[in-house]
C-alpha positions as a Markdown table, in Angstrom:
| # | Residue | x | y | z |
|---|---|---|---|---|
| 1 | Met | 92.3 | 144.3 | 82.3 |
| 2 | Leu | 91.2 | 148.0 | 81.8 |
| 3 | Thr | 88.9 | 148.6 | 84.8 |
| 4 | Ser | 88.9 | 151.1 | 87.8 |
| 5 | Ser | 90.0 | 148.5 | 90.2 |
| 6 | Arg | 93.6 | 149.4 | 89.1 |
| 7 | Ile | 92.8 | 153.0 | 89.7 |
| 8 | Ile | 91.6 | 152.4 | 93.2 |
| 9 | Thr | 94.8 | 150.2 | 94.0 |
| 10 | Gly | 96.9 | 153.2 | 92.7 |
| 11 | Met | 94.9 | 155.5 | 95.0 |
| 12 | Val | 96.2 | 153.6 | 98.0 |
| 13 | Gly | 99.7 | 154.6 | 97.4 |
| 14 | Thr | 99.1 | 158.3 | 97.9 |
| 15 | Leu | 95.9 | 158.4 | 99.9 |
| 16 | Ser | 96.7 | 155.6 | 102.5 |
| 17 | Tyr | 100.4 | 155.3 | 102.4 |
| 18 | Gly | 101.1 | 158.9 | 102.2 |
| 19 | Leu | 103.6 | 158.6 | 99.2 |
| 20 | Ser | 104.4 | 161.3 | 96.9 |
| 21 | Leu | 103.0 | 161.1 | 93.3 |
| 22 | Arg | 106.7 | 160.5 | 92.0 |
| 23 | Asp | 107.5 | 157.8 | 94.7 |
| 24 | Ala | 104.1 | 156.1 | 94.1 |
| 25 | Ser | 104.5 | 156.1 | 90.3 |
| 26 | Leu | 108.1 | 154.7 | 90.4 |
| 27 | Thr | 107.2 | 152.0 | 92.8 |
| 28 | Ile | 104.1 | 151.1 | 90.5 |
| 29 | Leu | 106.4 | 151.1 | 87.4 |
| 30 | Phe | 109.2 | 148.9 | 88.7 |
| 31 | Phe | 107.0 | 146.4 | 90.6 |
| 32 | Ser | 104.7 | 146.0 | 87.7 |
| 33 | Leu | 107.5 | 145.4 | 85.3 |
| 34 | Leu | 108.9 | 142.8 | 87.7 |
| 35 | Cys | 105.7 | 141.0 | 88.9 |
| 36 | Tyr | 104.1 | 140.3 | 85.6 |
| 37 | Ile | 107.0 | 138.4 | 84.3 |
| 38 | Pro | 106.0 | 135.1 | 85.9 |
| 39 | Thr | 102.3 | 135.4 | 85.1 |
| 40 | Ala | 103.2 | 136.0 | 81.4 |
| 41 | Tyr | 105.4 | 133.0 | 81.3 |
| 42 | Met | 102.7 | 130.9 | 82.8 |
| 43 | Asn | 100.4 | 132.2 | 80.1 |
| 44 | Ile | 102.5 | 130.0 | 77.4 |
| 45 | Leu | 101.8 | 126.9 | 79.4 |
| 46 | Gly | 98.0 | 126.8 | 78.5 |
| 47 | Pro | 98.3 | 126.1 | 74.8 |
| 48 | Gln | 101.5 | 123.9 | 75.1 |
| 49 | Thr | 99.9 | 121.6 | 77.7 |
| 50 | Gly | 96.3 | 121.9 | 76.7 |
| 51 | Met | 95.5 | 122.1 | 80.5 |
| 52 | Arg | 94.0 | 124.8 | 82.6 |
| 53 | Gln | 96.1 | 126.1 | 85.4 |
| 54 | Met | 95.2 | 124.1 | 88.5 |
| 55 | Val | 95.0 | 121.0 | 86.3 |
| 56 | Gln | 98.7 | 121.8 | 85.2 |
| 57 | Ala | 99.5 | 122.2 | 89.1 |
| 58 | Arg | 98.7 | 118.5 | 89.6 |
| 59 | Tyr | 101.9 | 117.6 | 87.7 |
| 60 | Ser | 103.9 | 119.3 | 90.5 |
| 61 | Phe | 101.7 | 119.3 | 93.6 |
| 62 | Gly | 99.9 | 116.0 | 92.9 |
| 63 | Phe | 96.2 | 115.1 | 92.7 |
| 64 | Phe | 95.2 | 115.5 | 96.3 |
| 65 | Pro | 97.7 | 118.2 | 97.7 |
| 66 | Val | 96.8 | 120.5 | 94.9 |
| 67 | Ile | 93.4 | 120.9 | 96.7 |
| 68 | Ile | 95.2 | 123.4 | 99.1 |
| 69 | Val | 96.3 | 125.4 | 96.2 |
| 70 | Val | 92.8 | 125.3 | 94.7 |
| 71 | Leu | 91.3 | 126.5 | 97.9 |
| 72 | Leu | 93.8 | 129.5 | 98.1 |
| 73 | Asn | 93.2 | 130.2 | 94.4 |
| 74 | Met | 89.5 | 130.3 | 94.8 |
| 75 | Met | 89.7 | 132.6 | 97.9 |
| 76 | Thr | 91.9 | 134.8 | 95.9 |
| 77 | Ile | 89.6 | 135.0 | 92.9 |
| 78 | Val | 86.6 | 135.7 | 95.1 |
| 79 | Gly | 88.6 | 138.4 | 97.0 |
| 80 | Phe | 89.3 | 140.3 | 93.7 |
| 81 | Thr | 85.7 | 139.9 | 92.6 |
| 82 | Val | 84.5 | 141.3 | 95.9 |
| 83 | Ile | 86.8 | 144.4 | 95.3 |
| 84 | Ala | 85.3 | 144.8 | 91.7 |
| 85 | Gly | 81.7 | 144.6 | 93.3 |
| 86 | Ile | 82.4 | 147.0 | 96.0 |
| 87 | Val | 83.8 | 149.7 | 93.6 |
| 88 | Ala | 80.9 | 149.3 | 91.3 |
| 89 | Gly | 78.4 | 149.5 | 94.1 |
| 90 | Gln | 80.2 | 152.5 | 95.4 |
| 91 | Thr | 80.0 | 154.3 | 92.1 |
| 92 | Leu | 76.2 | 153.4 | 91.6 |
| 93 | Ser | 75.6 | 154.7 | 95.1 |
| 94 | Ala | 77.3 | 157.9 | 94.3 |
| 95 | Val | 75.7 | 158.6 | 90.9 |
| 96 | Ser | 72.2 | 158.2 | 92.6 |
| 97 | Asp | 73.2 | 160.5 | 95.4 |
| 98 | Gly | 72.6 | 157.7 | 97.9 |
| 99 | Lys | 69.2 | 156.6 | 96.6 |
| 100 | Ile | 70.8 | 153.4 | 95.7 |
| 101 | Ser | 72.4 | 152.1 | 98.9 |
| 102 | Leu | 75.8 | 150.7 | 98.7 |
| 103 | Ala | 74.5 | 147.2 | 99.6 |
| 104 | Leu | 72.0 | 147.5 | 96.7 |
| 105 | Gly | 74.6 | 148.6 | 94.3 |
| 106 | Ile | 76.9 | 145.6 | 95.2 |
| 107 | Val | 73.8 | 143.2 | 94.9 |
| 108 | Ile | 72.9 | 144.7 | 91.3 |
| 109 | Thr | 76.6 | 144.3 | 90.3 |
| 110 | Phe | 76.8 | 140.6 | 91.3 |
| 111 | Ile | 73.5 | 139.7 | 90.0 |
| 112 | Val | 74.2 | 141.1 | 86.5 |
| 113 | Gly | 77.5 | 139.6 | 86.6 |
| 114 | Leu | 76.2 | 136.3 | 87.5 |
| 115 | Phe | 73.8 | 136.3 | 84.4 |
| 116 | Val | 76.5 | 137.1 | 82.1 |
| 117 | Ser | 78.6 | 134.1 | 83.4 |
| 118 | Phe | 75.7 | 131.9 | 82.5 |
| 119 | Cys | 76.5 | 132.8 | 78.8 |
| 120 | Gly | 79.8 | 130.8 | 79.0 |
| 121 | Tyr | 83.4 | 131.6 | 77.9 |
| 122 | Arg | 82.8 | 132.7 | 74.5 |
| 123 | Val | 80.4 | 135.5 | 75.4 |
| 124 | Ile | 82.7 | 136.6 | 78.3 |
| 125 | His | 85.6 | 136.5 | 75.9 |
| 126 | Val | 83.9 | 138.7 | 73.2 |
| 127 | Tyr | 82.7 | 141.1 | 75.9 |
| 128 | Asn | 86.2 | 141.6 | 77.4 |
| 129 | Arg | 87.8 | 141.7 | 74.0 |
| 130 | Trp | 85.7 | 144.8 | 73.1 |
| 131 | Ser | 84.6 | 146.5 | 76.2 |
| 132 | Trp | 87.9 | 147.9 | 77.0 |
| 133 | Leu | 87.4 | 150.5 | 74.1 |
| 134 | Gly | 84.4 | 152.0 | 75.7 |
| 135 | Val | 86.1 | 151.9 | 79.2 |
| 136 | Leu | 89.1 | 153.6 | 77.8 |
| 137 | Val | 87.0 | 156.3 | 76.4 |
| 138 | Cys | 85.3 | 156.8 | 79.9 |
| 139 | Phe | 88.6 | 157.0 | 81.5 |
| 140 | Val | 89.7 | 159.8 | 79.0 |
| 141 | Ile | 86.5 | 161.6 | 79.6 |
| 142 | Met | 87.0 | 161.3 | 83.5 |
| 143 | Thr | 90.4 | 162.5 | 83.2 |
| 144 | Gly | 89.5 | 165.3 | 80.9 |
| 145 | Cys | 86.8 | 166.5 | 83.5 |
| 146 | Gly | 89.1 | 166.3 | 86.6 |
| 147 | Gly | 92.4 | 166.6 | 85.1 |
| 148 | Lys | 92.9 | 170.2 | 86.1 |
| 149 | His | 92.9 | 169.2 | 89.7 |
| 150 | Leu | 95.6 | 166.5 | 89.5 |
| 151 | Ser | 98.4 | 169.0 | 90.1 |
| 152 | Gln | 96.8 | 169.8 | 93.5 |
| 153 | Gln | 99.0 | 167.1 | 95.3 |
| 154 | Val | 99.3 | 166.9 | 99.0 |
| 155 | Gln | 102.8 | 167.7 | 100.2 |
| 156 | Ala | 104.4 | 164.3 | 101.2 |
| 157 | Gln | 107.7 | 163.5 | 103.0 |
| 158 | Pro | 110.2 | 161.5 | 101.2 |
| 159 | Ala | 109.5 | 157.8 | 101.2 |
| 160 | Asp | 111.7 | 155.3 | 103.0 |
| 161 | Ala | 112.5 | 151.7 | 102.0 |
| 162 | Pro | 110.0 | 150.0 | 104.2 |
| 163 | Leu | 107.1 | 152.3 | 102.9 |
| 164 | Ile | 108.1 | 151.7 | 99.2 |
| 165 | Leu | 108.4 | 147.9 | 99.9 |
| 166 | Asn | 105.0 | 147.8 | 101.6 |
| 167 | Phe | 103.2 | 149.5 | 98.8 |
| 168 | Gly | 105.2 | 147.3 | 96.3 |
| 169 | Cys | 103.8 | 144.2 | 98.1 |
| 170 | Leu | 100.3 | 145.6 | 97.1 |
| 171 | Ile | 101.1 | 145.9 | 93.5 |
| 172 | Ala | 102.6 | 142.4 | 93.8 |
| 173 | Gly | 99.4 | 141.1 | 95.2 |
| 174 | Phe | 97.4 | 142.7 | 92.2 |
| 175 | Ser | 99.7 | 141.0 | 89.6 |
| 176 | Ile | 101.2 | 137.8 | 90.7 |
| 177 | Ala | 97.6 | 136.6 | 91.9 |
| 178 | Phe | 97.0 | 135.9 | 88.2 |
| 179 | Ala | 99.4 | 133.1 | 88.3 |
| 180 | Gly | 96.6 | 130.8 | 89.4 |
| 181 | Leu | 94.4 | 131.3 | 86.4 |
| 182 | Met | 96.6 | 132.5 | 83.5 |
| 183 | Ser | 96.1 | 129.0 | 81.5 |
| 184 | Asp | 92.4 | 128.9 | 82.2 |
| 185 | Tyr | 92.2 | 131.3 | 79.1 |
| 186 | Ser | 95.2 | 130.7 | 77.1 |
| 187 | Val | 94.3 | 127.1 | 76.8 |
| 188 | Tyr | 91.9 | 128.2 | 74.1 |
| 189 | Tyr | 94.8 | 129.1 | 71.9 |
| 190 | Arg | 96.3 | 126.8 | 69.2 |
| 191 | Thr | 98.8 | 124.3 | 70.5 |
| 192 | Asp | 101.4 | 125.7 | 67.9 |
| 193 | Ala | 100.9 | 129.4 | 69.1 |
| 194 | Pro | 104.4 | 130.9 | 69.3 |
| 195 | Ala | 105.6 | 131.0 | 72.9 |
| 196 | Ala | 107.4 | 134.3 | 72.6 |
| 197 | Arg | 104.4 | 135.9 | 71.0 |
| 198 | Met | 102.1 | 134.5 | 73.9 |
| 199 | Phe | 104.5 | 135.7 | 76.6 |
| 200 | Trp | 104.7 | 139.2 | 75.1 |
| 201 | Tyr | 100.9 | 139.5 | 74.4 |
| 202 | Ala | 100.2 | 138.6 | 78.1 |
| 203 | Tyr | 103.1 | 140.8 | 79.5 |
| 204 | Leu | 102.2 | 144.0 | 77.5 |
| 205 | Gly | 98.5 | 143.4 | 77.9 |
| 206 | Gln | 98.9 | 143.4 | 81.7 |
| 207 | Ile | 101.5 | 145.9 | 82.3 |
| 208 | Leu | 100.3 | 148.7 | 80.1 |
| 209 | Pro | 96.8 | 149.2 | 81.7 |
| 210 | Thr | 98.3 | 148.4 | 85.2 |
| 211 | Ile | 100.9 | 151.0 | 85.0 |
| 212 | Leu | 98.9 | 153.8 | 83.5 |
| 213 | Leu | 95.8 | 153.3 | 85.5 |
| 214 | Met | 97.6 | 152.8 | 88.8 |
| 215 | Ile | 99.7 | 155.9 | 88.2 |
| 216 | Leu | 96.4 | 157.7 | 87.4 |
| 217 | Gly | 95.0 | 156.5 | 90.5 |
| 218 | Ala | 98.0 | 157.6 | 92.5 |
| 219 | Ala | 97.6 | 161.2 | 91.1 |
| 220 | Ile | 93.9 | 161.1 | 92.0 |
| 221 | Gly | 94.6 | 159.9 | 95.5 |
| 222 | Gly | 97.2 | 162.5 | 96.1 |
| 223 | Ala | 94.8 | 165.3 | 95.2 |
| 224 | Val | 91.6 | 164.1 | 96.9 |
| 225 | Pro | 92.3 | 165.9 | 100.2 |
| 226 | Asn | 93.0 | 169.1 | 98.4 |
| 227 | Val | 89.9 | 169.2 | 96.2 |
| 228 | Pro | 86.8 | 169.6 | 98.3 |
| 229 | Gly | 84.4 | 167.9 | 95.8 |
| 230 | Trp | 86.6 | 165.0 | 95.7 |
| 231 | Asn | 87.1 | 164.8 | 99.3 |
| 232 | Glu | 83.5 | 165.0 | 99.9 |
| 233 | Gly | 82.8 | 162.1 | 97.6 |
| 234 | His | 85.3 | 160.1 | 99.2 |
| 235 | Glu | 83.8 | 160.7 | 102.5 |
| 236 | Arg | 80.4 | 159.8 | 101.6 |
| 237 | Phe | 80.9 | 157.0 | 98.9 |
| 238 | Ser | 84.6 | 156.2 | 99.3 |
| 239 | Thr | 86.3 | 155.6 | 95.9 |
| 240 | Gly | 83.2 | 155.5 | 93.9 |
| 241 | Gly | 82.3 | 158.8 | 95.2 |
| 242 | Val | 85.7 | 160.2 | 93.9 |
| 243 | Leu | 85.2 | 158.8 | 90.5 |
| 244 | Glu | 81.7 | 160.4 | 90.3 |
| 245 | Ala | 83.0 | 163.7 | 91.6 |
| 246 | Met | 85.5 | 163.8 | 88.9 |
| 247 | Leu | 82.7 | 163.4 | 86.3 |
| 248 | Arg | 80.3 | 166.0 | 88.0 |
| 249 | Pro | 81.4 | 168.8 | 85.7 |
| 250 | Ala | 79.9 | 166.9 | 82.8 |
| 251 | Gly | 76.4 | 167.0 | 84.4 |
| 252 | Gly | 74.0 | 164.2 | 83.4 |
| 253 | Phe | 76.5 | 162.9 | 80.8 |
| 254 | Gly | 79.1 | 162.6 | 83.5 |
| 255 | Lys | 76.7 | 160.4 | 85.7 |
| 256 | Phe | 76.1 | 158.1 | 82.4 |
| 257 | Val | 79.9 | 157.7 | 82.2 |
| 258 | Ala | 80.2 | 156.9 | 85.8 |
| 259 | Val | 77.3 | 154.2 | 85.4 |
| 260 | Leu | 79.2 | 152.7 | 82.5 |
| 261 | Leu | 82.5 | 152.6 | 84.6 |
| 262 | Ala | 80.6 | 150.8 | 87.4 |
| 263 | Phe | 79.1 | 148.3 | 85.0 |
| 264 | Ser | 82.6 | 147.9 | 83.1 |
| 265 | Leu | 83.5 | 145.7 | 86.2 |
| 266 | Ile | 80.8 | 143.2 | 85.4 |
| 267 | Gly | 83.4 | 141.7 | 82.8 |
| 268 | Asn | 85.7 | 141.0 | 85.9 |
| 269 | Val | 82.9 | 139.6 | 87.8 |
| 270 | Ser | 81.7 | 137.3 | 85.1 |
| 271 | Ala | 85.1 | 136.2 | 84.1 |
| 272 | Ser | 86.2 | 135.4 | 87.9 |
| 273 | Met | 83.0 | 133.3 | 88.1 |
| 274 | Tyr | 84.1 | 131.4 | 85.2 |
| 275 | Ser | 87.3 | 130.5 | 86.7 |
| 276 | Val | 85.9 | 129.8 | 90.2 |
| 277 | Asn | 83.7 | 127.3 | 88.7 |
| 278 | Leu | 86.5 | 125.5 | 87.1 |
| 279 | Asn | 88.2 | 125.5 | 90.4 |
| 280 | Trp | 85.1 | 124.0 | 92.0 |
| 281 | Gln | 85.4 | 120.9 | 89.6 |
| 282 | Ile | 89.1 | 120.5 | 90.3 |
| 283 | Leu | 88.5 | 120.7 | 94.0 |
| 284 | Val | 85.8 | 117.9 | 94.0 |
| 285 | Pro | 86.2 | 115.8 | 90.8 |
| 286 | Trp | 82.6 | 114.6 | 90.8 |
| 287 | Phe | 81.4 | 118.2 | 90.8 |
| 288 | Ala | 82.1 | 118.0 | 87.1 |
| 289 | Arg | 78.9 | 116.2 | 86.6 |
| 290 | Leu | 76.9 | 119.2 | 88.1 |
| 291 | Pro | 75.9 | 122.2 | 86.0 |
| 292 | Arg | 78.3 | 125.2 | 86.4 |
| 293 | Ile | 75.3 | 127.3 | 87.0 |
| 294 | Ile | 75.1 | 125.8 | 90.5 |
| 295 | Phe | 78.6 | 127.0 | 91.5 |
| 296 | Ser | 78.0 | 130.4 | 90.0 |
| 297 | Ile | 74.9 | 130.8 | 92.2 |
| 298 | Val | 76.8 | 129.4 | 95.4 |
| 299 | Thr | 79.7 | 131.7 | 94.7 |
| 300 | Thr | 77.6 | 134.8 | 94.3 |
| 301 | Ala | 75.6 | 133.9 | 97.5 |
| 302 | Val | 78.9 | 133.9 | 99.3 |
| 303 | Met | 80.5 | 137.0 | 97.7 |
| 304 | Ile | 77.6 | 139.3 | 98.3 |
| 305 | Pro | 77.5 | 139.3 | 102.1 |
| 306 | Val | 81.4 | 139.3 | 102.2 |
| 307 | Ala | 81.4 | 142.4 | 100.0 |
| 308 | Ile | 78.9 | 144.3 | 101.9 |
| 309 | Thr | 80.8 | 143.6 | 105.1 |
| 310 | Ala | 84.2 | 144.5 | 103.6 |
| 311 | Ala | 82.8 | 147.8 | 102.1 |
| 312 | Thr | 82.3 | 149.3 | 105.5 |
| 313 | Asp | 86.1 | 149.9 | 105.8 |
| 314 | Phe | 87.1 | 149.5 | 102.1 |
| 315 | Phe | 90.6 | 150.8 | 102.1 |
| 316 | Glu | 91.7 | 148.9 | 105.1 |
| 317 | Ser | 90.1 | 145.7 | 103.6 |
| 318 | Leu | 91.8 | 146.2 | 100.3 |
| 319 | Glu | 95.3 | 146.8 | 101.9 |
| 320 | Asn | 94.7 | 143.6 | 104.0 |
| 321 | Phe | 93.8 | 141.6 | 101.0 |
| 322 | Leu | 96.3 | 142.6 | 98.4 |
| 323 | Gly | 99.1 | 142.5 | 101.0 |
| 324 | Ile | 98.5 | 138.9 | 102.0 |
| 325 | Val | 97.4 | 137.5 | 98.5 |
| 326 | Ser | 100.9 | 138.1 | 97.1 |
| 327 | Tyr | 102.5 | 135.3 | 99.1 |
| 328 | Trp | 101.2 | 132.0 | 98.0 |
| 329 | Pro | 101.0 | 132.8 | 94.5 |
| 330 | Ser | 104.7 | 133.8 | 94.6 |
| 331 | Ser | 105.7 | 130.4 | 96.0 |
| 332 | Phe | 103.1 | 128.6 | 93.5 |
| 333 | Ala | 104.6 | 130.4 | 90.5 |
| 334 | Ala | 108.2 | 129.5 | 91.4 |
| 335 | Ile | 107.4 | 125.8 | 91.9 |
| 336 | Val | 105.4 | 125.4 | 88.7 |
| 337 | Ile | 107.8 | 127.4 | 86.5 |
| 338 | Ile | 110.9 | 125.4 | 88.1 |
| 339 | Glu | 109.0 | 122.3 | 87.5 |
| 340 | His | 108.5 | 123.1 | 83.7 |
| 341 | Ile | 112.0 | 124.5 | 83.0 |
| 342 | Leu | 114.3 | 122.4 | 85.1 |
| 343 | Phe | 112.6 | 119.1 | 85.6 |
| 344 | Arg | 110.6 | 119.0 | 82.3 |
| 345 | Lys | 113.1 | 120.8 | 80.1 |
| 346 | Ser | 110.3 | 123.2 | 78.8 |
| 347 | Asp | 108.9 | 120.2 | 76.9 |
| 348 | Ser | 105.1 | 120.0 | 76.8 |
| 349 | Ser | 105.2 | 116.3 | 76.0 |
| 350 | Thr | 106.4 | 115.5 | 79.3 |
| 351 | Tyr | 102.9 | 116.3 | 80.6 |
| 352 | Asp | 101.2 | 113.1 | 80.1 |
| 353 | Arg | 97.5 | 114.1 | 79.4 |
| 354 | Ser | 96.2 | 110.7 | 79.9 |
| 355 | Ile | 97.2 | 110.9 | 83.7 |
| 356 | Trp | 95.7 | 114.2 | 84.6 |
| 357 | Arg | 93.1 | 112.7 | 86.9 |
| 358 | Asp | 95.1 | 109.6 | 88.0 |
| 359 | Pro | 96.3 | 109.9 | 91.4 |
| 360 | Arg | 98.6 | 106.8 | 91.2 |
| 361 | Asn | 100.6 | 108.1 | 88.1 |
| 362 | Leu | 100.7 | 111.7 | 88.9 |
| 363 | Pro | 103.6 | 112.9 | 91.2 |
| 364 | Cys | 102.8 | 112.6 | 94.9 |
| 365 | Gly | 103.2 | 116.4 | 95.4 |
| 366 | Ala | 105.2 | 116.1 | 98.7 |
| 367 | Ala | 108.1 | 118.3 | 97.3 |
| 368 | Ala | 105.9 | 121.0 | 96.1 |
| 369 | Ile | 103.7 | 121.1 | 99.4 |
| 370 | Val | 106.7 | 120.9 | 101.6 |
| 371 | Ala | 108.5 | 123.6 | 99.8 |
| 372 | Gly | 105.7 | 125.9 | 99.7 |
| 373 | Ile | 104.7 | 125.4 | 103.4 |
| 374 | Ala | 108.3 | 125.6 | 104.5 |
| 375 | Ser | 108.9 | 129.0 | 102.6 |
| 376 | Phe | 106.3 | 130.6 | 105.0 |
| 377 | Ala | 108.7 | 129.9 | 107.9 |
| 378 | Leu | 110.7 | 133.0 | 106.7 |
| 379 | Val | 107.9 | 134.7 | 104.8 |
| 380 | Ile | 105.8 | 135.3 | 108.0 |
| 381 | Pro | 108.7 | 137.2 | 109.8 |
| 382 | Cys | 109.0 | 139.3 | 106.5 |
| 383 | Met | 105.3 | 140.3 | 106.1 |
| 384 | Ala | 103.8 | 143.6 | 107.1 |
| 385 | Ala | 100.0 | 144.0 | 107.3 |
| 386 | Thr | 97.8 | 146.3 | 109.2 |
| 387 | Trp | 97.1 | 143.6 | 111.7 |
| 388 | Tyr | 100.6 | 142.1 | 112.0 |
| 389 | Thr | 104.2 | 143.1 | 111.2 |
| 390 | Gly | 106.9 | 140.5 | 111.3 |
| 391 | Pro | 110.2 | 141.1 | 113.2 |
| 392 | Ile | 112.2 | 141.3 | 109.9 |
| 393 | Ala | 109.5 | 143.5 | 108.2 |
| 394 | Glu | 109.8 | 146.0 | 111.1 |
| 395 | His | 113.2 | 147.0 | 109.6 |
| 396 | Thr | 112.9 | 146.1 | 105.9 |
| 397 | Gly | 109.3 | 146.7 | 105.0 |
| 398 | Asp | 107.2 | 143.9 | 103.5 |
| 399 | Ile | 109.4 | 141.6 | 101.6 |
| 400 | Gly | 107.1 | 138.5 | 102.0 |
| 401 | Phe | 106.4 | 137.8 | 98.3 |
| 402 | Glu | 110.1 | 138.2 | 97.2 |
| 403 | Val | 111.1 | 135.7 | 100.0 |
| 404 | Ala | 108.1 | 133.2 | 99.0 |
| 405 | Phe | 109.3 | 133.2 | 95.4 |
| 406 | Ala | 112.9 | 132.7 | 96.1 |
| 407 | Leu | 112.8 | 130.3 | 99.0 |
| 408 | Ala | 110.1 | 128.1 | 97.6 |
| 409 | Gly | 112.0 | 127.8 | 94.4 |
| 410 | Leu | 115.3 | 127.0 | 96.1 |
| 411 | Leu | 113.7 | 124.4 | 98.3 |
| 412 | Tyr | 111.8 | 122.8 | 95.5 |
| 413 | Val | 114.9 | 121.7 | 93.6 |
| 414 | Pro | 116.4 | 119.2 | 96.1 |
| 415 | Leu | 112.9 | 118.0 | 97.3 |
| 416 | Arg | 111.7 | 117.4 | 93.8 |
| 417 | Thr | 115.0 | 115.6 | 92.8 |
| 418 | Leu | 114.4 | 113.4 | 95.8 |
| 419 | Glu | 110.9 | 112.8 | 95.0 |
| 420 | Ile | 111.6 | 111.7 | 91.5 |
| 421 | Arg | 114.3 | 109.3 | 92.7 |
| 422 | Val | 112.0 | 107.7 | 95.2 |
| 423 | Gln | 109.2 | 107.5 | 92.8 |
| 424 | Gly | 111.2 | 106.5 | 89.7 |
| 425 | Arg | 109.4 | 109.0 | 87.5 |
| 426 | Leu | 108.5 | 112.6 | 87.0 |
């Protein structure tokens, strides 16, 4: 969770949206506190049900309809991995002063991440469990080297509600997207793990690095235009160039730290590949017979050209992706949480593990799919992206993820009640 991707997202608020550091920081604080609640709650379902996230989803979306959710989840995970690969590639290119091209830096990042993913969950878990300490030291060094310039903020106009909500939607995209994979990792905990502790571990483990690093990123983004070295680094190497420029006063040691920051994203890449591999096997069940290494290679082959293309206009690509990616996980989280609390009475024994791959005994999924799709009838007019702004969003700002969560939840209750009556079972 402690990676430079969060710093980059924070930079968007001040550098792209033109928010003041104060307004960006408050937006980051409140939207993070709100949006990590559903993901932290879904974290407790892993130990209780003994099933990974998309397998759990079959108990509300059904065996075949859940394929739609799996595809969306895979695209989301790939999108976040692409962002990590681009930032790492930019940083490596900046450290080498362009001797390593951006494309080559991206390729190096994904190839190393691919080999780490071959080692399996245990190695990935150990790496991510301890690597954050080194990354934290690197961030402290970076802030120490460039901190004196953080007060040189660009003068910004007072923010209006639409601008705040648009940036808030990006933060939501960064946080709620974890709803599709929380149980992929928490499933390894004991079945008797205390639910409250599981919730707070996940919640605090997500909000603390997100809030601190995004606010740091907002401070950096607001100072970039006023600090010549940072501005030059941004123009040449985008966000990776800014990070390298901040560490430049430390000389060769600063370059070493920048390389460590670039490779710290490998943990993100390898962990994402682990989740994507699981989703491949749920997407097409007979894929479970194939070695996971095949899916890792295929996924990497797809991500490299996508990352190289998206890197040509990184900030616009980032804004488009994070803005859109918040909608479907919001409706998905609402449906799964309501299913667990309202219809299954928070009782994990109602998830019959013997039917996890039996289409005839699982729910048909009509209620979940209809509720999810129908919610977008109102989500689309409420969304604001660089390529489209809905008629409602023109006046309110982007409120798509809030509408998706509320409307999908409201629609799911009567539809699922009807579905249970028709099927005669959960």
